[in-house]
PDB file of N, CA, C and O in Angstrom, chain B, residues numbered from 101:
ATOM      1  N   MET B 101       9.887 -10.299  -7.399  1.00  0.00           N
ATOM      2  CA  MET B 101       8.845  -9.350  -7.723  1.00  0.00           C
ATOM      3  C   MET B 101       7.486  -9.872  -7.247  1.00  0.00           C
ATOM      4  O   MET B 101       6.680  -9.117  -6.703  1.00  0.00           O
ATOM      5  N   GLU B 102       7.240 -11.169  -7.458  1.00  0.00           N
ATOM      6  CA  GLU B 102       5.952 -11.737  -7.031  1.00  0.00           C
ATOM      7  C   GLU B 102       5.786 -11.650  -5.522  1.00  0.00           C
ATOM      8  O   GLU B 102       4.682 -11.429  -5.024  1.00  0.00           O
ATOM      9  N   LYS B 103       6.891 -11.824  -4.791  1.00  0.00           N
ATOM     10  CA  LYS B 103       6.806 -11.750  -3.336  1.00  0.00           C
ATOM     11  C   LYS B 103       6.403 -10.357  -2.885  1.00  0.00           C
ATOM     12  O   LYS B 103       5.638 -10.213  -1.931  1.00  0.00           O
ATOM     13  N   LEU B 104       6.913  -9.317  -3.566  1.00  0.00           N
ATOM     14  CA  LEU B 104       6.526  -7.952  -3.218  1.00  0.00           C
ATOM     15  C   LEU B 104       5.054  -7.695  -3.512  1.00  0.00           C
ATOM     16  O   LEU B 104       4.375  -7.008  -2.748  1.00  0.00           O
ATOM     17  N   ILE B 105       4.567  -8.240  -4.607  1.00  0.00           N
ATOM     18  CA  ILE B 105       3.158  -8.062  -4.953  1.00  0.00           C
ATOM     19  C   ILE B 105       2.268  -8.736  -3.923  1.00  0.00           C
ATOM     20  O   ILE B 105       1.260  -8.170  -3.498  1.00  0.00           O
ATOM     21  N   ILE B 106       2.639  -9.944  -3.523  1.00  0.00           N
ATOM     22  CA  ILE B 106       1.865 -10.666  -2.508  1.00  0.00           C
ATOM     23  C   ILE B 106       1.943  -9.950  -1.162  1.00  0.00           C
ATOM     24  O   ILE B 106       0.942  -9.858  -0.452  1.00  0.00           O
ATOM     25  N   LEU B 107       3.118  -9.443  -0.808  1.00  0.00           N
ATOM     26  CA  LEU B 107       3.276  -8.713   0.451  1.00  0.00           C
ATOM     27  C   LEU B 107       2.420  -7.454   0.461  1.00  0.00           C
ATOM     28  O   LEU B 107       1.790  -7.134   1.469  1.00  0.00           O
ATOM     29  N   ARG B 108       2.398  -6.736  -0.670  1.00  0.00           N
ATOM     30  CA  ARG B 108       1.572  -5.530  -0.761  1.00  0.00           C
ATOM     31  C   ARG B 108       0.096  -5.879  -0.621  1.00  0.00           C
ATOM     32  O   ARG B 108      -0.661  -5.155   0.026  1.00  0.00           O
ATOM     33  N   MET B 109      -0.307  -6.983  -1.224  1.00  0.00           N
ATOM     34  CA  MET B 109      -1.700  -7.409  -1.132  1.00  0.00           C
ATOM     35  C   MET B 109      -2.074  -7.731   0.315  1.00  0.00           C
ATOM     36  O   MET B 109      -3.159  -7.361   0.762  1.00  0.00           O
ATOM     37  N   PHE B 110      -1.203  -8.408   1.047  1.00  0.00           N
ATOM     38  CA  PHE B 110      -1.508  -8.751   2.428  1.00  0.00           C
ATOM     39  C   PHE B 110      -1.416  -7.555   3.362  1.00  0.00           C
ATOM     40  O   PHE B 110      -2.008  -7.583   4.441  1.00  0.00           O
ATOM     41  N   PHE B 111      -0.686  -6.495   2.981  1.00  0.00           N
ATOM     42  CA  PHE B 111      -0.714  -5.259   3.754  1.00  0.00           C
ATOM     43  C   PHE B 111      -2.047  -4.540   3.567  1.00  0.00           C
ATOM     44  O   PHE B 111      -2.489  -3.819   4.463  1.00  0.00           O
ATOM     45  N   CYS B 112      -2.689  -4.723   2.423  1.00  0.00           N
ATOM     46  CA  CYS B 112      -3.955  -4.042   2.142  1.00  0.00           C
ATOM     47  C   CYS B 112      -5.108  -4.609   2.961  1.00  0.00           C
ATOM     48  O   CYS B 112      -6.024  -3.870   3.320  1.00  0.00           O
ATOM     49  N   PHE B 113      -5.082  -5.899   3.262  1.00  0.00           N
ATOM     50  CA  PHE B 113      -6.187  -6.517   4.006  1.00  0.00           C
ATOM     51  C   PHE B 113      -6.383  -5.891   5.385  1.00  0.00           C
ATOM     52  O   PHE B 113      -7.501  -5.483   5.700  1.00  0.00           O
ATOM     53  N   PRO B 114      -5.336  -5.795   6.231  1.00  0.00           N
ATOM     54  CA  PRO B 114      -5.574  -5.164   7.539  1.00  0.00           C
ATOM     55  C   PRO B 114      -5.875  -3.671   7.421  1.00  0.00           C
ATOM     56  O   PRO B 114      -6.591  -3.116   8.254  1.00  0.00           O
ATOM     57  N   LEU B 115      -5.332  -3.017   6.390  1.00  0.00           N
ATOM     58  CA  LEU B 115      -5.613  -1.597   6.207  1.00  0.00           C
ATOM     59  C   LEU B 115      -7.094  -1.374   5.948  1.00  0.00           C
ATOM     60  O   LEU B 115      -7.704  -0.491   6.551  1.00  0.00           O
ATOM     61  N   VAL B 116      -7.674  -2.162   5.064  1.00  0.00           N
ATOM     62  CA  VAL B 116      -9.110  -2.046   4.788  1.00  0.00           C
ATOM     63  C   VAL B 116      -9.910  -2.406   6.030  1.00  0.00           C
ATOM     64  O   VAL B 116     -10.926  -1.777   6.327  1.00  0.00           O
ATOM     65  N   GLY B 117      -9.450  -3.422   6.757  1.00  0.00           N
ATOM     66  CA  GLY B 117     -10.138  -3.829   7.983  1.00  0.00           C
ATOM     67  C   GLY B 117     -10.148  -2.750   9.049  1.00  0.00           C
ATOM     68  O   GLY B 117     -11.073  -2.696   9.859  1.00  0.00           O
ATOM     69  N   LEU B 118      -9.150  -1.899   9.066  1.00  0.00           N
ATOM     70  CA  LEU B 118      -9.134  -0.789  10.020  1.00  0.00           C
ATOM     71  C   LEU B 118      -9.848   0.447   9.482  1.00  0.00           C
ATOM     72  O   LEU B 118     -10.462   1.196  10.243  1.00  0.00           O
ATOM     73  N   LEU B 119      -9.767   0.659   8.171  1.00  0.00           N
ATOM     74  CA  LEU B 119     -10.379   1.854   7.595  1.00  0.00           C
ATOM     75  C   LEU B 119     -11.897   1.817   7.609  1.00  0.00           C
ATOM     76  O   LEU B 119     -12.537   2.855   7.780  1.00  0.00           O
ATOM     77  N   LEU B 120     -12.487   0.637   7.433  1.00  0.00           N
ATOM     78  CA  LEU B 120     -13.949   0.543   7.407  1.00  0.00           C
ATOM     79  C   LEU B 120     -14.597   0.995   8.719  1.00  0.00           C
ATOM     80  O   LEU B 120     -15.500   1.830   8.683  1.00  0.00           O
ATOM     81  N   PRO B 121     -14.171   0.478   9.873  1.00  0.00           N
ATOM     82  CA  PRO B 121     -14.802   0.964  11.116  1.00  0.00           C
ATOM     83  C   PRO B 121     -14.487   2.429  11.399  1.00  0.00           C
ATOM     84  O   PRO B 121     -15.327   3.158  11.927  1.00  0.00           O
ATOM     85  N   ASP B 122     -13.262   2.864  11.045  1.00  0.00           N
ATOM     86  CA  ASP B 122     -12.909   4.261  11.279  1.00  0.00           C
ATOM     87  C   ASP B 122     -13.743   5.187  10.392  1.00  0.00           C
ATOM     88  O   ASP B 122     -14.144   6.265  10.831  1.00  0.00           O
ATOM     89  N   ALA B 123     -14.004   4.779   9.160  1.00  0.00           N
ATOM     90  CA  ALA B 123     -14.860   5.575   8.280  1.00  0.00           C
ATOM     91  C   ALA B 123     -16.288   5.598   8.820  1.00  0.00           C
ATOM     92  O   ALA B 123     -16.971   6.619   8.738  1.00  0.00           O
ATOM     93  N   GLY B 124     -16.733   4.478   9.370  1.00  0.00           N
ATOM     94  CA  GLY B 124     -18.061   4.435   9.983  1.00  0.00           C
ATOM     95  C   GLY B 124     -18.177   5.382  11.156  1.00  0.00           C
ATOM     96  O   GLY B 124     -19.213   6.019  11.346  1.00  0.00           O
ATOM     97  N   ILE B 125     -17.115   5.480  11.948  1.00  0.00           N
ATOM     98  CA  ILE B 125     -17.109   6.413  13.079  1.00  0.00           C
ATOM     99  C   ILE B 125     -17.200   7.849  12.574  1.00  0.00           C
ATOM    100  O   ILE B 125     -17.943   8.660  13.125  1.00  0.00           O
ATOM    101  N   LEU B 126     -16.444   8.157  11.528  1.00  0.00           N
ATOM    102  CA  LEU B 126     -16.436   9.526  11.010  1.00  0.00           C
ATOM    103  C   LEU B 126     -17.753   9.898  10.330  1.00  0.00           C
ATOM    104  O   LEU B 126     -18.166  11.056  10.381  1.00  0.00           O
ATOM    105  N   LEU B 127     -18.414   8.935   9.696  1.00  0.00           N
ATOM    106  CA  LEU B 127     -19.638   9.221   8.963  1.00  0.00           C
ATOM    107  C   LEU B 127     -20.910   9.121   9.810  1.00  0.00           C
ATOM    108  O   LEU B 127     -21.983   9.528   9.364  1.00  0.00           O
ATOM    109  N   SER B 128     -20.795   8.592  11.007  1.00  0.00           N
ATOM    110  CA  SER B 128     -21.989   8.420  11.839  1.00  0.00           C
ATOM    111  C   SER B 128     -22.405   9.737  12.474  1.00  0.00           C
ATOM    112  O   SER B 128     -21.644  10.703  12.526  1.00  0.00           O
ATOM    113  N   ASN B 129     -23.626   9.739  12.948  1.00  0.00           N
ATOM    114  CA  ASN B 129     -24.140  10.933  13.622  1.00  0.00           C
ATOM    115  C   ASN B 129     -23.522  11.108  15.002  1.00  0.00           C
ATOM    116  O   ASN B 129     -23.513  12.210  15.552  1.00  0.00           O
ATOM    117  N   PHE B 130     -23.008  10.024  15.555  1.00  0.00           N
ATOM    118  CA  PHE B 130     -22.377  10.071  16.864  1.00  0.00           C
ATOM    119  C   PHE B 130     -20.865  10.023  16.655  1.00  0.00           C
ATOM    120  O   PHE B 130     -20.277   8.942  16.637  1.00  0.00           O
ATOM    121  N   PRO B 131     -20.239  11.174  16.499  1.00  0.00           N
ATOM    122  CA  PRO B 131     -18.802  11.165  16.219  1.00  0.00           C
ATOM    123  C   PRO B 131     -18.006  10.695  17.434  1.00  0.00           C
ATOM    124  O   PRO B 131     -18.139  11.232  18.534  1.00  0.00           O
ATOM    125  N   GLY B 132     -17.211   9.721  17.213  1.00  0.00           N
ATOM    126  CA  GLY B 132     -16.335   9.219  18.265  1.00  0.00           C
ATOM    127  C   GLY B 132     -14.900   9.530  17.911  1.00  0.00           C
ATOM    128  O   GLY B 132     -14.606  10.122  16.873  1.00  0.00           O
ATOM    129  N   LYS B 133     -14.024   9.121  18.787  1.00  0.00           N
ATOM    130  CA  LYS B 133     -12.609   9.361  18.535  1.00  0.00           C
ATOM    131  C   LYS B 133     -11.999   8.107  17.901  1.00  0.00           C
ATOM    132  O   LYS B 133     -12.262   6.986  18.338  1.00  0.00           O
ATOM    133  N   ILE B 134     -11.198   8.312  16.886  1.00  0.00           N
ATOM    134  CA  ILE B 134     -10.457   7.200  16.286  1.00  0.00           C
ATOM    135  C   ILE B 134      -9.243   6.950  17.169  1.00  0.00           C
ATOM    136  O   ILE B 134      -8.493   7.879  17.467  1.00  0.00           O
ATOM    137  N   PRO B 135      -9.040   5.707  17.589  1.00  0.00           N
ATOM    138  CA  PRO B 135      -7.905   5.415  18.467  1.00  0.00           C
ATOM    139  C   PRO B 135      -6.565   5.755  17.814  1.00  0.00           C
ATOM    140  O   PRO B 135      -6.385   5.578  16.609  1.00  0.00           O
ATOM    141  N   VAL B 136      -5.649   6.239  18.613  1.00  0.00           N
ATOM    142  CA  VAL B 136      -4.322   6.607  18.124  1.00  0.00           C
ATOM    143  C   VAL B 136      -3.605   5.376  17.562  1.00  0.00           C
ATOM    144  O   VAL B 136      -2.866   5.479  16.583  1.00  0.00           O
ATOM    145  N   ALA B 137      -3.819   4.238  18.170  1.00  0.00           N
ATOM    146  CA  ALA B 137      -3.190   3.007  17.684  1.00  0.00           C
ATOM    147  C   ALA B 137      -3.634   2.701  16.252  1.00  0.00           C
ATOM    148  O   ALA B 137      -2.830   2.247  15.438  1.00  0.00           O
ATOM    149  N   HIS B 138      -4.911   2.949  15.943  1.00  0.00           N
ATOM    150  CA  HIS B 138      -5.407   2.738  14.582  1.00  0.00           C
ATOM    151  C   HIS B 138      -4.691   3.662  13.604  1.00  0.00           C
ATOM    152  O   HIS B 138      -4.302   3.243  12.513  1.00  0.00           O
ATOM    153  N   MET B 139      -4.520   4.912  13.998  1.00  0.00           N
ATOM    154  CA  MET B 139      -3.858   5.883  13.123  1.00  0.00           C
ATOM    155  C   MET B 139      -2.414   5.484  12.861  1.00  0.00           C
ATOM    156  O   MET B 139      -1.941   5.576  11.728  1.00  0.00           O
ATOM    157  N   VAL B 140      -1.715   5.044  13.892  1.00  0.00           N
ATOM    158  CA  VAL B 140      -0.313   4.637  13.732  1.00  0.00           C
ATOM    159  C   VAL B 140      -0.218   3.419  12.820  1.00  0.00           C
ATOM    160  O   VAL B 140       0.627   3.374  11.926  1.00  0.00           O
ATOM    161  N   ILE B 141      -1.074   2.444  13.041  1.00  0.00           N
ATOM    162  CA  ILE B 141      -1.062   1.230  12.218  1.00  0.00           C
ATOM    163  C   ILE B 141      -1.418   1.558  10.776  1.00  0.00           C
ATOM    164  O   ILE B 141      -0.787   1.037   9.857  1.00  0.00           O
ATOM    165  N   GLU B 142      -2.419   2.415  10.556  1.00  0.00           N
ATOM    166  CA  GLU B 142      -2.833   2.764   9.205  1.00  0.00           C
ATOM    167  C   GLU B 142      -1.727   3.503   8.456  1.00  0.00           C
ATOM    168  O   GLU B 142      -1.484   3.226   7.281  1.00  0.00           O
ATOM    169  N   VAL B 143      -1.061   4.433   9.120  1.00  0.00           N
ATOM    170  CA  VAL B 143       0.037   5.166   8.478  1.00  0.00           C
ATOM    171  C   VAL B 143       1.197   4.222   8.170  1.00  0.00           C
ATOM    172  O   VAL B 143       1.808   4.313   7.105  1.00  0.00           O
ATOM    173  N   THR B 144       1.498   3.324   9.095  1.00  0.00           N
ATOM    174  CA  THR B 144       2.575   2.352   8.863  1.00  0.00           C
ATOM    175  C   THR B 144       2.244   1.441   7.689  1.00  0.00           C
ATOM    176  O   THR B 144       3.106   1.176   6.852  1.00  0.00           O
ATOM    177  N   LEU B 145       1.018   0.964   7.616  1.00  0.00           N
ATOM    178  CA  LEU B 145       0.615   0.111   6.497  1.00  0.00           C
ATOM    179  C   LEU B 145       0.662   0.865   5.171  1.00  0.00           C
ATOM    180  O   LEU B 145       1.081   0.310   4.155  1.00  0.00           O
ATOM    181  N   LEU B 146       0.236   2.119   5.175  1.00  0.00           N
ATOM    182  CA  LEU B 146       0.307   2.925   3.954  1.00  0.00           C
ATOM    183  C   LEU B 146       1.755   3.125   3.506  1.00  0.00           C
ATOM    184  O   LEU B 146       2.044   3.082   2.310  1.00  0.00           O
ATOM    185  N   LEU B 147       2.662   3.341   4.452  1.00  0.00           N
ATOM    186  CA  LEU B 147       4.074   3.477   4.107  1.00  0.00           C
ATOM    187  C   LEU B 147       4.629   2.178   3.528  1.00  0.00           C
ATOM    188  O   LEU B 147       5.373   2.202   2.548  1.00  0.00           O
ATOM    189  N   CYS B 148       4.271   1.053   4.130  1.00  0.00           N
ATOM    190  CA  CYS B 148       4.740  -0.241   3.631  1.00  0.00           C
ATOM    191  C   CYS B 148       4.199  -0.514   2.226  1.00  0.00           C
ATOM    192  O   CYS B 148       4.924  -1.007   1.361  1.00  0.00           O
ATOM    193  N   ILE B 149       2.932  -0.194   2.007  1.00  0.00           N
ATOM    194  CA  ILE B 149       2.333  -0.399   0.686  1.00  0.00           C
ATOM    195  C   ILE B 149       3.017   0.493  -0.344  1.00  0.00           C
ATOM    196  O   ILE B 149       3.299   0.047  -1.457  1.00  0.00           O
ATOM    197  N   SER B 150       3.285   1.745   0.012  1.00  0.00           N
ATOM    198  CA  SER B 150       3.931   2.651  -0.938  1.00  0.00           C
ATOM    199  C   SER B 150       5.371   2.224  -1.218  1.00  0.00           C
ATOM    200  O   SER B 150       5.842   2.366  -2.346  1.00  0.00           O
ATOM    201  N   LEU B 151       6.075   1.705  -0.215  1.00  0.00           N
ATOM    202  CA  LEU B 151       7.436   1.198  -0.445  1.00  0.00           C
ATOM    203  C   LEU B 151       7.428  -0.012  -1.372  1.00  0.00           C
ATOM    204  O   LEU B 151       8.268  -0.121  -2.265  1.00  0.00           O
ATOM    205  N   CYS B 152       6.484  -0.913  -1.161  1.00  0.00           N
ATOM    206  CA  CYS B 152       6.372  -2.081  -2.044  1.00  0.00           C
ATOM    207  C   CYS B 152       6.028  -1.653  -3.470  1.00  0.00           C
ATOM    208  O   CYS B 152       6.571  -2.196  -4.432  1.00  0.00           O
ATOM    209  N   THR B 153       5.128  -0.682  -3.604  1.00  0.00           N
ATOM    210  CA  THR B 153       4.745  -0.191  -4.923  1.00  0.00           C
ATOM    211  C   THR B 153       5.925   0.461  -5.627  1.00  0.00           C
ATOM    212  O   THR B 153       6.129   0.254  -6.823  1.00  0.00           O
ATOM    213  N   ALA B 154       6.704   1.250  -4.891  1.00  0.00           N
ATOM    214  CA  ALA B 154       7.880   1.889  -5.476  1.00  0.00           C
ATOM    215  C   ALA B 154       8.917   0.844  -5.892  1.00  0.00           C
ATOM    216  O   ALA B 154       9.529   0.972  -6.952  1.00  0.00           O
ATOM    217  N   ALA B 155       9.119  -0.176  -5.076  1.00  0.00           N
ATOM    218  CA  ALA B 155      10.078  -1.230  -5.419  1.00  0.00           C
ATOM    219  C   ALA B 155       9.627  -2.016  -6.649  1.00  0.00           C
ATOM    220  O   ALA B 155      10.450  -2.378  -7.491  1.00  0.00           O
ATOM    221  N   ILE B 156       8.343  -2.276  -6.755  1.00  0.00           N
ATOM    222  CA  ILE B 156       7.807  -2.986  -7.916  1.00  0.00           C
ATOM    223  C   ILE B 156       7.985  -2.138  -9.170  1.00  0.00           C
ATOM    224  O   ILE B 156       8.414  -2.647 -10.206  1.00  0.00           O
ATOM    225  N   ALA B 157       7.659  -0.849  -9.085  1.00  0.00           N
ATOM    226  CA  ALA B 157       7.792   0.044 -10.240  1.00  0.00           C
ATOM    227  C   ALA B 157       9.253   0.162 -10.653  1.00  0.00           C
ATOM    228  O   ALA B 157       9.561   0.158 -11.845  1.00  0.00           O
ATOM    229  N   TYR B 158      10.154   0.267  -9.682  1.00  0.00           N
ATOM    230  CA  TYR B 158      11.585   0.351  -9.983  1.00  0.00           C
ATOM    231  C   TYR B 158      12.075  -0.934 -10.646  1.00  0.00           C
ATOM    232  O   TYR B 158      12.850  -0.888 -11.601  1.00  0.00           O
ATOM    233  N   GLY B 159      11.624  -2.074 -10.139  1.00  0.00           N
ATOM    234  CA  GLY B 159      12.032  -3.360 -10.722  1.00  0.00           C
ATOM    235  C   GLY B 159      11.529  -3.528 -12.142  1.00  0.00           C
ATOM    236  O   GLY B 159      12.256  -4.022 -13.004  1.00  0.00           O
ATOM    237  N   LYS B 160      10.300  -3.125 -12.395  1.00  0.00           N
ATOM    238  CA  LYS B 160       9.760  -3.218 -13.756  1.00  0.00           C
ATOM    239  C   LYS B 160      10.485  -2.271 -14.696  1.00  0.00           C
ATOM    240  O   LYS B 160      10.781  -2.629 -15.836  1.00  0.00           O
ATOM    241  N   LYS B 161      10.772  -1.068 -14.226  1.00  0.00           N
ATOM    242  CA  LYS B 161      11.465  -0.088 -15.055  1.00  0.00           C
ATOM    243  C   LYS B 161      12.883  -0.559 -15.371  1.00  0.00           C
ATOM    244  O   LYS B 161      13.367  -0.386 -16.490  1.00  0.00           O
ATOM    245  N   ARG B 162      13.539  -1.148 -14.387  1.00  0.00           N
ATOM    246  CA  ARG B 162      14.907  -1.638 -14.581  1.00  0.00           C
ATOM    247  C   ARG B 162      14.935  -2.819 -15.546  1.00  0.00           C
ATOM    248  O   ARG B 162      15.866  -2.945 -16.342  1.00  0.00           O
ATOM    249  N   ASN B 163      13.924  -3.684 -15.482  1.00  0.00           N
ATOM    250  CA  ASN B 163      13.873  -4.834 -16.378  1.00  0.00           C
ATOM    251  C   ASN B 163      13.521  -4.435 -17.799  1.00  0.00           C
ATOM    252  O   ASN B 163      13.935  -5.113 -18.739  1.00  0.00           O
ATOM    253  N   GLN B 164      12.773  -3.360 -17.987  1.00  0.00           N
ATOM    254  CA  GLN B 164      12.389  -2.930 -19.325  1.00  0.00           C
ATOM    255  C   GLN B 164      13.492  -2.128 -20.014  1.00  0.00           C
ATOM    256  O   GLN B 164      13.542  -2.102 -21.244  1.00  0.00           O
ATOM    257  N   ALA B 165      14.361  -1.487 -19.275  1.00  0.00           N
ATOM    258  CA  ALA B 165      15.395  -0.635 -19.867  1.00  0.00           C
ATOM    259  C   ALA B 165      16.341  -1.412 -20.784  1.00  0.00           C
ATOM    260  O   ALA B 165      16.566  -0.952 -21.904  1.00  0.00           O
ATOM    261  N   PRO B 166      16.916  -2.564 -20.389  1.00  0.00           N
ATOM    262  CA  PRO B 166      17.816  -3.274 -21.294  1.00  0.00           C
ATOM    263  C   PRO B 166      17.091  -3.813 -22.539  1.00  0.00           C
ATOM    264  O   PRO B 166      17.688  -3.881 -23.613  1.00  0.00           O
ATOM    265  N   ALA B 167      15.836  -4.189 -22.407  1.00  0.00           N
ATOM    266  CA  ALA B 167      15.096  -4.705 -23.536  1.00  0.00           C
ATOM    267  C   ALA B 167      14.877  -3.604 -24.568  1.00  0.00           C
ATOM    268  O   ALA B 167      14.962  -3.855 -25.770  1.00  0.00           O
ATOM    269  N   ASN B 168      14.600  -2.398 -24.111  1.00  0.00           N
ATOM    270  CA  ASN B 168      14.389  -1.292 -25.040  1.00  0.00           C
ATOM    271  C   ASN B 168      15.679  -0.901 -25.744  1.00  0.00           C
ATOM    272  O   ASN B 168      15.650  -0.572 -26.930  1.00  0.00           O
ATOM    273  N   GLU B 169      16.817  -0.928 -25.041  1.00  0.00           N
ATOM    274  CA  GLU B 169      18.089  -0.589 -25.654  1.00  0.00           C
ATOM    275  C   GLU B 169      18.476  -1.616 -26.703  1.00  0.00           C
ATOM    276  O   GLU B 169      19.021  -1.262 -27.749  1.00  0.00           O
ATOM    277  N   ALA B 170      18.204  -2.871 -26.437  1.00  0.00           N
ATOM    278  CA  ALA B 170      18.561  -3.921 -27.389  1.00  0.00           C
ATOM    279  C   ALA B 170      17.734  -3.827 -28.657  1.00  0.00           C
ATOM    280  O   ALA B 170      18.231  -4.146 -29.737  1.00  0.00           O
ATOM    281  N   SER B 171      16.486  -3.398 -28.551  1.00  0.00           N
ATOM    282  CA  SER B 171      15.638  -3.315 -29.738  1.00  0.00           C
ATOM    283  C   SER B 171      16.040  -2.159 -30.646  1.00  0.00           C
ATOM    284  O   SER B 171      15.760  -2.198 -31.844  1.00  0.00           O
ATOM    285  N   PHE B 172      16.693  -1.127 -30.101  1.00  0.00           N
ATOM    286  CA  PHE B 172      17.115  -0.008 -30.923  1.00  0.00           C
ATOM    287  C   PHE B 172      18.446  -0.266 -31.611  1.00  0.00           C
ATOM    288  O   PHE B 172      18.785   0.426 -32.571  1.00  0.00           O
ATOM    289  N   SER B 173      19.204  -1.244 -31.144  1.00  0.00           N
ATOM    290  CA  SER B 173      20.545  -1.508 -31.707  1.00  0.00           C
ATOM    291  C   SER B 173      20.477  -2.146 -33.059  1.00  0.00           C
ATOM    292  O   SER B 173      21.514  -2.428 -33.661  1.00  0.00           O
TER     293      SER B 173
END
């Protein structure tokens, strides 16, 4: 579980590093084009982050289920 959390954290660093300049391009008075490579990388990083988040949530839910059943017995 810790490895997934660390992996998700390291996926966020390059995502923020790409989003900041792209947001600057969109917010500036001189609109430029965001490179297609940036878009592909950003979408891929978002998918990886969401997969890690789903795996973490599933792991936590699975670990809590037996504990809750035992407390009701």
